[in-house]
C-alpha positions in Angstrom: -3.4 -9.4 24.8 -0.7 -6.6 23.4 -1.0 -4.9 20.0 1.3 -2.6 18.3 0.3 0.4 19.8 1.7 -0.8 23.2 4.7 0.4 24.5 5.7 -3.3 24.9 4.6 -5.0 22.4 8.0 -5.9 20.7 9.0 -7.4 24.5 6.4 -9.7 24.6 6.9 -11.2 21.4 9.4 -14.3 21.5 12.7 -14.3 19.8 11.5 -16.5 16.9 8.4 -14.7 16.5 10.6 -11.2 16.3 13.0 -13.0 13.7 9.9 -14.0 11.1 8.7 -10.3 11.8 12.0 -8.7 11.1 12.9 -11.0 8.1 9.4 -10.7 6.1 10.3 -6.9 6.6 13.9 -7.9 4.9 15.7 -7.2 7.7 18.9 -9.2 8.2 18.8 -10.9 11.9 22.0 -12.9 11.5 24.1 -10.6 13.5 21.6 -10.0 16.5 22.0 -12.3 19.2 20.3 -10.8 22.4 16.4 -10.6 22.0 17.1 -6.9 23.0 19.1 -5.6 19.6 15.9 -8.0 18.2 13.6 -5.7 19.7 15.7 -2.6 18.7 15.3 -3.4 14.9 11.9 -3.9 15.1 10.9 -0.6 17.0 13.1 1.1 14.1 11.0 -0.3 11.5 8.1 1.4 12.9 10.1 4.6 12.8 10.5 4.7 8.8 9.5 7.8 7.3 8.5 7.0 4.0 8.5 10.8 2.6 11.9 10.8 3.5 12.6 7.4 1.7 10.8 8.5 -1.4 12.9 11.6 -1.5 16.2 9.2 -1.2 14.7 7.0 -4.0 14.3 10.3 -6.2 17.9 11.0 -5.5 19.2 7.6 -5.9 17.6 7.4 -9.4 18.8 11.0 -10.5 15.0 11.6 -10.9 12.8 14.8 -10.3 9.0 14.0 -10.2 8.3 16.7 -13.2 11.0 15.4 -15.5 10.2 13.1 -18.3 12.1 10.0 -17.9 11.3 6.0 -18.0 9.7 6.5 -15.0 6.2 8.3 -15.3 4.5 10.4 -12.9 1.8 7.0 -13.2 1.6 4.1 -14.8 -1.9 2.1 -15.3 -1.7 -1.7 -13.5 -4.8 -2.9 -14.1 -8.4 -3.1 -16.1 -11.7 -3.7 -15.3 -12.4 -6.3 -17.5 -16.3 -5.4 -17.1 -16.5 -1.8 -16.4 -13.5 -0.7 -18.2 -11.9 1.6 -15.3 -8.4 1.6 -14.9 -6.3 1.7 -11.8 -2.8 3.2 -11.8 -0.1 3.6 -9.5 1.7 7.0 -9.0 3.1 9.8 -7.3 1.9 13.3 -5.8 2.5 15.1 -9.3 -0.1 13.1 -10.9 -2.5 13.5 -8.3 -2.1 17.1 -8.2 -2.3 17.9 -11.7 -6.1 18.1 -13.2 -5.0 17.7 -16.7 -3.0 14.4 -15.7 -6.2 12.8 -14.2 -9.1 14.2 -16.8 -6.9 12.6 -19.8 -7.4 9.5 -18.4 -10.5 9.5 -16.9 -9.2 9.7 -13.4 -12.7 10.2 -11.0 -11.2 9.0 -8.1 -7.8 8.6 -5.5 -7.1 6.5 -3.0 -4.3 9.1 -1.2 -1.7 6.1 0.7 0.2 9.3 2.4 -0.1 10.2 5.9 -3.4 11.9 7.2 -1.7 15.2 7.3 -1.4 15.2 3.5 -3.3 17.0 1.0 -6.3 15.9 -1.1 -5.5 18.4 -3.8 -9.3 18.7 -5.7 -11.2 17.6 -2.6 -12.9 21.0 -2.0 -14.0 21.6 -5.5 -17.0 22.7 -6.2 -20.0 19.7 -7.3 -21.1 22.0 -10.4 -17.4 23.0 -12.2 -18.5 22.3 -15.4 -14.7 21.7 -16.5 -13.4 19.3 -14.1 -15.6 15.8 -12.6 -15.7 15.8 -8.9 -12.2 13.8 -7.6 -13.8 11.4 -4.9 -11.2 10.7 -2.3 -10.3 7.6 -0.3 -7.4 8.4 2.5 -5.7 5.1 3.2 -2.5 5.6 5.1 -0.9 2.2 4.5 2.0 2.6 6.6 0.0 3.3 9.7 -1.4 -0.3 8.9 1.8 -1.8 8.2 3.3 -0.3 11.6 0.1 -0.8 13.5 0.1 2.9 14.7 -2.3 5.8 15.1 -5.3 3.2 14.1 -7.2 1.0 16.5 -5.3 -1.6 16.6 -2.0 -3.4 14.8 -2.3 -5.7 12.0 -0.8 -8.7 14.7 -3.5 -8.3 17.0 -6.4 -11.6 15.9 -8.9 -9.0 15.3 -7.1 -6.7 12.7 -5.4 -9.2 10.0 -4.0 -7.5 6.7 -6.5 -8.6 4.7 -9.1 -7.3 6.6 -7.3 -4.0 7.0 -6.7 -3.4 3.5 -10.1 -4.7 1.7 -11.8 -1.5 2.6 -9.2 0.4 -0.1 -9.6 -2.7 -2.5 -13.2 -2.4 -2.3 -13.5 1.3 -3.3 -10.9 0.5 -6.0 -13.7 -2.0 -7.0 -16.6 0.1 -6.9 -15.5 2.7 -9.1 -13.7 0.5 -11.7 -16.7 -1.4 -12.2 -18.9 2.1 -12.7 -15.9 2.9 -15.6 -13.8 5.2 -13.2 -10.2 5.3 -13.5 -8.6 5.4 -10.1 -5.2 6.9 -8.6 -3.4 5.0 -5.9 -0.8 7.6 -4.7 1.8 8.4 -2.5 4.7 11.0 -2.2 6.8 9.0 -5.1 4.2 6.0 -5.8 6.7 3.8 -5.1 6.3 2.4 -1.6 2.9 3.2 -0.1 1.3 3.3 -3.5 3.0 0.4 -4.6 2.3 -1.7 -1.4 -1.8 -1.0 -2.3 -1.2 -1.8 -6.0 0.6 -5.0 -5.6 -1.8 -5.6 -2.8 -4.8 -5.2 -5.1 -2.9 -7.5 -7.8 -2.9 -10.1 -5.5 -6.4 -9.7 -4.2 -7.8 -9.6 -7.8 -5.7 -12.7 -9.2 -5.1 -14.7 -6.3 -1.3 -14.4 -7.0 1.5 -14.5 -4.5 3.4 -11.5 -3.2 6.7 -12.5 -5.6 4.9 -12.7 -8.7 2.3 -10.1 -7.9 5.4 -7.5 -7.0 6.9 -8.7 -10.2 3.9 -8.0 -12.0 3.4 -4.8 -10.8 7.2 -3.5 -11.6 6.5 -4.4 -15.2 3.9 -1.6 -15.1 5.8 0.6 -13.2 9.3 -0.3 -12.5 9.6 2.2 -9.7 7.2 0.2 -7.2 9.3 -1.0 -4.4 7.7 -1.8 -1.1 9.9 -2.8 1.8 10.4 -2.8 5.4 7.2 -3.4 7.5 4.9 -2.4 4.1 6.6 -5.7 2.1 5.8 -7.7 5.6 2.4 -6.0 5.1 2.2 -8.0 1.9 3.6 -11.3 3.3 1.1 -11.5 5.8 -1.7 -10.5 3.0 -0.7 -13.6 1.2 -1.0 -15.9 4.3 -4.6 -14.2 5.1 -5.7 -14.5 1.3 -4.7 -18.3 1.8 -6.3 -18.9 4.6 -9.6 -17.1 3.5 -9.2 -19.5 0.0 -8.9 -22.7 2.7 -11.9 -21.6 4.9 -14.4 -21.1 1.8 -13.3 -24.5 0.3 -14.1 -26.2 3.3 -17.5 -24.3 3.6 -18.0 -25.8 -0.1 -17.3 -29.2 1.3 -19.7 -29.2 3.6 
């Protein structure tokens, strides 16, 4: 079976599958008449540079991440009702500012950028009396969405969206249930971190992608998953529905 790591992955898909994949990613397929055009469009999605998209978003909104605007460097999207820990979605400025983290009791960070990105306080000494040790979880969500640079693509039967995203959700759960707050960040805190934030709201509340995205944007208006990231959330919704049906069937039997 082909996966998205294979050179001919998209060529092996049917025209219907390609149209569904592109539509879920927010691509208008109406102008594509040939399969080759659909394949080329799907491959272009895999080349999306989310750091560059974040910079474009800052420019479009006339923002610099250090300025005081209606778009903060981080915003809370969820609070654990028992442990009291809070989940924040934010940008690189928040992730690199010790004071920002300390003021919000953030002692755990989910880094949604690429594997080459920096975990700013990863090498701090454990016996630092002034600052809490930061626990990191590296989760390059765009690799999962693209199905590249990891073992198998999200469309392979053994790696669905729910299975792929669950490790990040479980890490967050573990931290906030113990009273620790968590920052989920990327460069802008809009696309990649926004995707994980929306996914986490879906995971905790059983909301569909549309409702979860609307809720997340009320907390942090800059959140805007698109392209393969939005497709990933659509697949997450389907996987969660299938999992609910499976559990209901088990209970009835």
